[in-house]
C-alpha positions as CSV (number, residue, x, y, z in Angstrom):
1,M,0.0,0.0,0.0
2,N,1.4,3.4,-0.9
3,T,-1.2,6.1,-0.7
4,N,0.0,9.5,0.5
5,T,-3.4,10.5,1.9
6,R,-4.3,7.3,3.6
7,N,-4.5,8.9,7.0
8,F,-5.1,12.5,6.0
9,D,-8.1,12.7,8.4
10,S,-6.1,11.3,11.3
11,P,-5.9,13.7,14.3
12,M,-2.4,15.2,14.8
13,W,-1.5,14.6,18.4
14,R,1.6,16.8,19.2
15,S,2.0,15.4,22.8
16,M,1.1,11.9,24.0
17,L,1.9,11.4,27.7
18,F,2.2,7.9,29.1
19,I,0.1,7.3,32.3
20,P,0.2,3.9,34.1
21,A,-3.4,2.6,33.8
22,H,-3.4,1.2,37.3
23,R,-2.3,4.4,39.0
24,D,-5.5,6.2,39.9
25,D,-3.6,9.1,41.4
26,F,-1.8,9.7,38.0
27,V,-5.0,9.2,36.1
28,R,-7.0,11.7,38.1
29,K,-4.4,14.4,37.6
30,A,-3.8,13.7,33.9
31,N,-6.2,16.3,32.6
32,Q,-4.1,19.0,34.3
33,R,-1.1,18.2,32.2
34,G,-2.3,19.8,28.9
35,A,-1.4,16.9,26.6
36,D,-3.2,16.3,23.3
37,A,-3.5,12.6,24.2
38,Y,-2.8,10.3,27.2
39,V,-1.5,6.8,26.7
40,L,-2.9,4.6,29.4
41,D,-0.1,2.1,29.7
42,L,-0.7,-1.6,30.3
43,E,2.9,-2.6,29.4
44,D,6.2,-1.5,30.9
45,S,5.0,0.7,33.7
46,V,2.6,-2.0,35.1
47,P,4.1,-4.8,37.2
48,E,3.2,-8.3,36.0
49,A,1.2,-8.9,39.2
50,L,-1.0,-5.8,38.5
51,K,-1.8,-6.4,34.8
52,N,-5.3,-7.6,35.4
53,E,-6.0,-4.7,37.8
54,A,-4.8,-2.3,35.1
55,R,-7.0,-3.9,32.5
56,E,-10.1,-3.6,34.7
57,A,-9.3,0.1,35.3
58,V,-8.5,1.1,31.7
59,V,-12.0,2.0,30.4
60,N,-12.8,4.2,33.4
61,A,-9.3,5.7,33.1
62,A,-9.9,6.5,29.5
63,D,-13.1,8.4,30.4
64,S,-11.2,10.3,33.1
65,V,-8.2,11.5,31.0
66,A,-10.5,12.5,28.1
67,Q,-12.9,14.6,30.2
68,D,-11.5,17.9,28.9
69,G,-11.3,16.9,25.2
70,A,-7.9,15.1,25.1
71,A,-7.7,11.7,23.4
72,A,-7.4,8.5,25.3
73,L,-5.0,5.9,23.9
74,V,-3.9,2.6,25.4
75,R,-0.5,0.8,25.1
76,I,-1.0,-2.9,25.1
77,N,1.5,-5.7,25.9
78,Q,3.5,-7.7,23.4
79,G,2.8,-11.4,22.9
80,L,-0.5,-12.7,21.5
81,S,-2.1,-13.9,24.8
82,Q,-1.4,-10.7,26.7
83,A,-2.2,-8.4,23.7
84,T,-5.5,-10.2,23.2
85,A,-6.5,-9.8,26.9
86,D,-5.6,-6.1,26.7
87,L,-7.7,-5.5,23.6
88,E,-10.7,-7.3,25.1
89,A,-10.4,-4.9,28.0
90,C,-9.8,-1.6,26.2
91,I,-11.6,-1.6,22.8
92,H,-14.2,1.0,23.6
93,S,-15.7,4.0,22.0
94,G,-13.8,6.2,24.4
95,V,-10.4,4.8,23.3
96,Q,-9.2,6.4,20.1
97,A,-6.0,4.4,19.4
98,I,-3.8,1.5,20.5
99,V,-0.1,1.9,20.8
100,V,1.5,-1.4,19.8
101,P,5.0,-2.0,21.3
102,K,7.9,-3.9,19.8
103,V,6.5,-4.3,16.3
104,V,8.7,-6.4,14.1
105,S,6.4,-7.2,11.1
106,G,3.4,-6.2,9.1
107,S,1.7,-9.5,9.9
108,Q,1.8,-8.6,13.6
109,V,-0.1,-5.3,12.9
110,Q,-2.6,-7.1,10.7
111,E,-3.4,-9.8,13.2
112,L,-4.2,-7.2,15.9
113,S,-6.2,-5.2,13.4
114,E,-8.3,-8.2,12.5
115,H,-9.0,-8.9,16.2
116,I,-10.0,-5.2,16.6
117,D,-12.4,-5.6,13.6
118,K,-14.3,-8.4,15.5
119,L,-14.4,-6.5,18.8
120,E,-15.7,-3.3,17.2
121,A,-18.4,-5.3,15.4
122,E,-19.4,-7.1,18.6
123,R,-19.5,-3.8,20.6
124,G,-21.3,-1.6,18.1
125,I,-18.3,0.6,17.5
126,A,-17.9,2.0,14.0
127,R,-15.4,-0.1,12.0
128,G,-12.1,1.7,11.9
129,H,-12.7,3.8,15.0
130,T,-9.7,2.3,16.8
131,R,-6.4,3.4,15.2
132,L,-3.0,1.9,15.7
133,I,0.4,3.5,16.4
134,A,3.4,1.1,16.0
135,Q,6.4,1.4,18.2
136,I,9.6,0.1,16.5
137,E,11.9,-1.0,19.2
138,C,14.5,-3.3,17.7
139,V,16.8,-3.6,14.7
140,H,14.6,-6.3,13.2
141,G,11.5,-4.0,13.2
142,L,13.6,-1.3,11.6
143,A,14.4,-3.6,8.7
144,N,10.7,-4.1,8.0
145,L,9.4,-0.6,8.2
146,D,7.7,-0.6,4.8
147,D,6.0,-3.9,5.5
148,I,4.8,-2.6,8.9
149,A,3.7,0.9,7.6
150,G,1.6,-0.4,4.7
151,N,-0.1,-3.4,6.3
152,S,-3.2,-2.0,7.9
153,K,-5.5,0.9,7.2
154,R,-5.9,1.3,11.0
155,L,-2.2,2.2,11.3
156,M,-2.0,6.0,11.7
157,G,1.6,6.4,12.7
158,M,5.0,4.9,13.8
159,S,7.5,5.9,16.4
160,L,10.9,4.6,17.4
161,G,11.2,3.3,21.0
162,S,14.6,4.9,21.8
163,E,15.6,2.9,24.8
164,D,14.6,-0.6,23.6
165,F,15.9,0.1,20.2
166,S,19.3,1.2,21.5
167,A,19.6,-1.9,23.6
168,S,18.7,-4.0,20.6
169,A,21.5,-2.2,18.6
170,G,24.0,-2.5,21.4
171,M,24.5,1.2,21.5
172,E,23.9,4.1,23.8
173,P,20.7,6.2,23.2
174,T,22.6,9.2,22.0
175,P,21.1,11.8,19.5
176,E,23.9,10.9,17.0
177,G,23.1,7.2,17.1
178,L,19.3,7.7,17.0
179,L,19.3,10.1,14.1
180,A,19.5,7.6,11.3
181,P,16.8,5.2,12.6
182,N,14.5,8.1,13.3
183,Q,15.0,9.4,9.8
184,A,14.1,5.9,8.5
185,I,10.8,6.2,10.5
186,V,10.0,9.5,8.8
187,F,10.8,8.2,5.3
188,A,8.8,5.0,5.7
189,S,5.9,6.9,7.2
190,R,5.8,9.4,4.4
191,R,6.0,6.6,1.8
192,A,2.9,4.9,3.4
193,G,1.0,8.1,4.0
194,I,1.0,7.8,7.8
195,L,2.3,10.0,10.6
196,P,5.9,10.0,11.9
197,F,6.0,10.5,15.7
198,G,9.2,10.9,17.7
199,F,12.5,12.7,18.1
200,P,16.2,11.7,17.8
201,A,17.1,11.4,21.5
202,S,16.4,9.3,24.6
203,I,12.7,9.6,25.8
204,A,14.0,9.2,29.3
205,D,16.2,12.3,29.3
206,Y,14.0,15.2,30.3
207,N,16.1,17.0,33.0
208,D,17.6,19.6,30.7
209,I,14.4,21.2,29.3
210,D,16.3,23.7,27.1
211,R,18.1,20.9,25.4
212,F,14.9,19.0,25.0
213,R,13.3,22.0,23.3
214,E,16.2,22.1,20.8
215,T,15.7,18.4,20.2
216,I,12.0,18.8,19.5
217,R,12.7,21.8,17.2
218,F,15.1,19.7,15.3
219,A,12.6,16.8,15.2
220,R,10.0,19.0,13.5
221,Q,12.7,20.1,10.9
222,L,13.2,16.4,10.2
223,G,9.5,15.9,9.5
224,F,8.1,14.6,12.8
225,V,4.6,15.9,13.8
226,G,4.4,14.9,17.5
227,A,5.8,12.5,20.0
228,L,5.2,10.2,22.9
229,C,6.6,11.4,26.3
230,I,7.0,10.1,29.8
231,H,7.0,13.2,32.0
232,P,4.5,16.1,32.3
233,I,7.4,18.6,31.9
234,Q,7.8,17.5,28.3
235,V,4.2,18.2,27.3
236,G,4.4,22.0,27.0
237,V,7.6,21.8,24.9
238,L,6.0,19.3,22.5
239,N,2.9,21.4,22.1
240,D,4.9,24.5,21.5
241,E,7.5,23.2,19.1
242,F,5.1,21.0,17.0
243,T,2.7,24.0,16.5
244,P,3.6,26.3,13.6
245,S,3.8,29.9,14.7
246,A,1.4,32.6,13.4
247,A,4.3,34.1,11.5
248,E,5.1,30.8,9.8
249,L,1.5,30.3,8.8
250,E,1.2,33.8,7.4
251,Q,4.5,33.4,5.4
252,A,3.2,30.1,4.0
253,R,0.0,31.7,2.9
254,Q,1.9,34.6,1.2
255,L,4.3,32.2,-0.4
256,I,1.5,30.1,-1.9
257,A,-0.3,33.3,-3.1
258,A,2.9,34.5,-4.8
259,Y,3.5,31.2,-6.5
260,E,-0.1,31.0,-7.7
261,Q,0.2,34.6,-9.1
262,G,3.3,33.5,-10.9
263,L,1.6,30.5,-12.4
264,S,-1.2,32.8,-13.7
265,E,1.5,34.8,-15.5
266,G,3.1,31.7,-17.0
267,K,6.0,31.3,-14.5
268,G,7.0,28.0,-12.9
269,A,9.2,29.7,-10.3
270,V,8.9,33.1,-8.7
271,E,10.9,35.3,-6.4
272,F,9.6,35.5,-2.8
273,Q,11.4,37.3,0.0
274,G,14.7,37.1,-1.7
275,K,14.5,33.4,-2.7
276,M,13.3,31.6,-5.7
277,I,10.4,29.3,-5.0
278,D,8.9,26.5,-7.1
279,A,6.6,23.5,-6.7
280,P,8.5,21.6,-3.9
281,V,8.8,24.7,-1.8
282,V,5.1,25.4,-2.2
283,A,4.3,21.7,-1.3
284,R,6.0,22.2,2.0
285,A,4.0,25.4,2.7
286,R,0.7,23.6,1.9
287,E,1.7,20.7,4.2
288,L,2.4,23.2,7.0
289,L,-1.2,24.6,6.6
290,R,-2.7,21.1,6.5
291,T,-0.7,20.1,9.6
292,T,-2.1,23.1,11.5
293,A,-5.7,22.3,10.5
294,R,-5.3,18.7,11.8
295,V,-3.8,19.9,15.1
296,E,-6.9,21.9,15.7
297,L,-9.3,19.0,15.2
């Protein structure tokens, strides 16, 4: 599958904050954090002995985190038996997407998608309501990006899991080492018409907020549209840096207008603010405006 507008109507979540699904104290405070979406975690942040408790709490938790208009997402566990139990617990009209960890193949995504088909039908939920976000967390998954990205119409985006991926690659989660795999995520996402989420740095490193801001600014330059995060302090930075400024939007509109005026005069390239602009430059400007419209959904 290779359709550049496959998920054009997908929401554009700039910030997706992980919340342990079994921690009611965290869930109750979530709507104070300002994130576009909250990822109720059933995986890494939930001890094995508390998995069932987290599953039992997840639907009510979804209602709680979404009370002020944010989206409720759920990260499930890997492994068919655990993932199936998680989906049985969380497929609900109040859950907009499932974050799938440690994805290594397209068939893995397709199998989950087919199970969600059945659950949506059984529960009277519109087919396709529940979207998927794939986390690529090992070198084997990175080798199969195109297969993963193009395997299900439910898949709205992909993200690199920096810590697990770095462990898989036998490297430190440095910005330099994570740049190439993150770029691969962007390129494969764009080929498939889905959204690239992430940034080229460790998700666990949030103490230096100025450095984090620079990282996210760079991530947007690379083509990322939002990111998962683990600490509330990261939310504001993600929202700020993944939102085009009023000045950027106005410049994009003026650039497009100048180009269209040039076309009407038989010109394929025109001068705009000291630069020559042509179709690829205009395409970026149009994408900026589309991105902003989707953020405001």
